[in-house]
N, C-alpha and C positions, 0 to 999 in steps of 0.2 A: 504494500500500500504506500503510495507516494504522499508525503506530507508537504503541504504548501504553506509558506510563511505569508502572513498577512499583517498589515499594520494594526496596531491597537486602536480601538475606537473609543476607549475610555468610558464605555457604557458600564454602568453598575448593575443594570438589570437587563434581562432578555426582552425581546420585543413582544412576547406574549406569555400568558400564564400556562402552566402545565395543565393539560385537560385530563384530569384524573378519570372522570366518567367515560370519556371517549376511549382512553387507553384501556381501562378495565373491560369495557365491552369488546374491544378488539381482541384482547387476550383471552377472555372467556370464550369467544367464538372460536379462536384458534385451538384452545384446549379441547373444546367439545368436538370439533371436526377431527382432530388428530387422535383423541383418546376414546372416542365412542366405540364400545364393544371390545376394547382391549382388556385382556386378562393380565394380572400382575405376573411378571416374570423378571427376576433381577437382571438378567443379561439383556433382555429386550428393553426394559425400562431405562437402563443406563444409556443406551443409544438414543432412545426416544427423548430423554432429557436434553441431550446435546442438540438433537435435531429441532426440538421445540424452541430452545433458546435461540437458535439461528433463525428459525421462521419468525418468531416474535420480534426479534431485532429488525429483521427485514420489513415486517409489517409496519412497525413504528416509523422506520425511515421512509417507507413509501408514503405514509400518511403525512409526512412533514412535521413530525412531533419531536424534532431534535432540539431546537434552540428554545428551551423553556425554563421557567423558574424552578429552582430546586423543590422537589416534592417526590412522592412515590405513589404507585398504584399496585394493588394486590388483587389477584383473581384466583379462584379455586375451581376445581372440577372433581367430581366424585362419582364413582360407579360401585358395583358390588365388590370389586376386588382391589381398587386402588383409590388413592387421593392424591391429587396434584395441586401444588401451590406455586404460583408464579408471582414474583415481586419485581417490579420495574422501578429503578431509581433514576430520576432525572436530575442531573447535576449541570448547572450552568457554569461555564468558564469561557474566558476570552483567550 
């Protein structure tokens, strides 16, 4: 990944607030789509956790929810054999 240097804007706050409800809904939808009907298996779930993290990161980037004020959102999914919890931390930095 190539990093680009940019000039400091001296902004103390991001241009918009972190949209907790929007992020939570997006993550809940992704968890349900991916985990519906999945039975708990340690080996399979280890890989699913990594895959879900990548999908969620991409979903948030695609929605343009990157430059936001510090906050967090948590979403959960549960079926008969597993419980999944995803927590997204939004950190603003220049």
